[in-house]
C-alpha positions as CSV (number, residue, x, y, z in Angstrom):
1,X,-16.4,7.4,-9.2
2,X,-15.1,10.7,-10.4
3,X,-12.1,10.9,-12.6
4,X,-8.7,11.6,-11.1
5,X,-5.8,13.1,-13.0
6,X,-2.6,11.1,-13.4
7,X,-0.8,13.7,-11.4
8,X,-3.2,13.3,-8.5
9,X,-3.0,9.5,-8.8
10,X,0.8,9.7,-8.6
11,X,0.6,11.9,-5.5
12,X,-1.6,9.5,-3.7
13,X,0.7,6.6,-4.7
14,X,3.6,8.5,-3.2
15,X,1.7,9.2,0.0
16,X,0.8,5.5,0.1
17,X,4.4,4.5,-0.2
18,X,5.4,7.0,2.5
19,X,2.8,5.7,4.9
20,X,3.7,2.1,4.3
21,X,7.4,3.1,4.9
22,X,6.5,4.7,8.3
23,X,4.9,1.6,9.5
24,X,7.3,-0.7,7.7
25,X,7.5,-4.2,8.9
26,X,3.8,-4.1,9.9
27,X,1.5,-5.0,6.9
28,X,-1.5,-2.8,6.6
29,X,-5.0,-3.3,5.2
30,X,-6.2,-1.2,2.4
31,X,-8.8,0.2,4.8
32,X,-6.1,1.4,7.2
33,X,-4.2,3.1,4.3
34,X,-7.5,4.7,3.0
35,X,-8.3,6.1,6.5
36,X,-4.8,7.6,6.8
37,X,-5.0,9.2,3.4
38,X,-8.6,10.2,3.7
39,X,-9.4,8.4,0.4
40,X,-12.0,5.9,-0.7
41,X,-11.2,2.2,-0.1
42,X,-11.7,1.3,-3.8
43,X,-9.5,4.1,-5.0
44,X,-6.7,3.1,-2.6
45,X,-7.1,-0.5,-3.7
46,X,-6.5,0.6,-7.3
47,X,-3.4,2.5,-6.1
48,X,-2.1,-0.5,-4.2
49,X,-2.6,-2.8,-7.2
50,X,-0.8,-0.2,-9.4
51,X,2.1,-0.2,-6.9
52,X,2.2,-4.0,-6.8
53,X,2.5,-4.1,-10.6
54,X,5.4,-1.7,-10.3
55,X,7.0,-4.1,-7.8
56,X,7.0,-1.5,-5.0
57,X,4.6,-3.2,-2.6
58,X,3.6,-6.8,-1.9
59,X,0.4,-8.4,-0.8
60,X,0.6,-10.3,2.5
61,X,-1.7,-13.3,2.7
62,X,-0.7,-14.7,6.1
63,X,-0.7,-13.3,9.6
64,X,2.5,-13.3,11.7
65,X,1.3,-16.6,13.3
66,X,1.1,-18.2,9.9
67,X,-2.7,-18.3,9.5
68,X,-4.2,-17.3,6.1
69,X,-6.2,-14.1,6.0
70,X,-9.6,-15.2,4.8
71,X,-11.4,-11.9,4.4
72,X,-8.8,-9.3,3.4
73,X,-5.3,-8.8,2.1
74,X,-2.7,-6.7,3.8
75,X,0.0,-4.7,2.1
76,X,3.7,-4.0,2.9
77,X,6.7,-2.5,1.1
78,X,9.0,-4.9,-0.7
79,X,12.5,-5.2,0.8
80,X,13.9,-3.6,-2.3
81,X,11.6,-0.6,-1.9
82,X,12.5,-0.3,1.8
83,X,16.2,-0.3,0.9
84,X,15.6,2.6,-1.6
85,X,13.8,4.6,1.1
86,X,16.8,4.0,3.5
87,X,19.3,5.2,0.9
88,X,17.5,8.5,0.4
């Protein structure tokens, strides 16, 4: 994988947050986010893990019906992050 500058990484992280905010209560897979941002799945996965460590997004392990996702993880904004977006 080619090296990406910290500035570019931060821009992709911001775009990821904006996309998750647009589709808010719906959790999205990393593949869906990658397709929207036209980025590699692995790179978007690194961005999502970075955002999770910052407390801005959360992993969703269960479907709306309560069944566990077995093959993937979905991602959504945390309620605190959504509140910050609404206050802007």
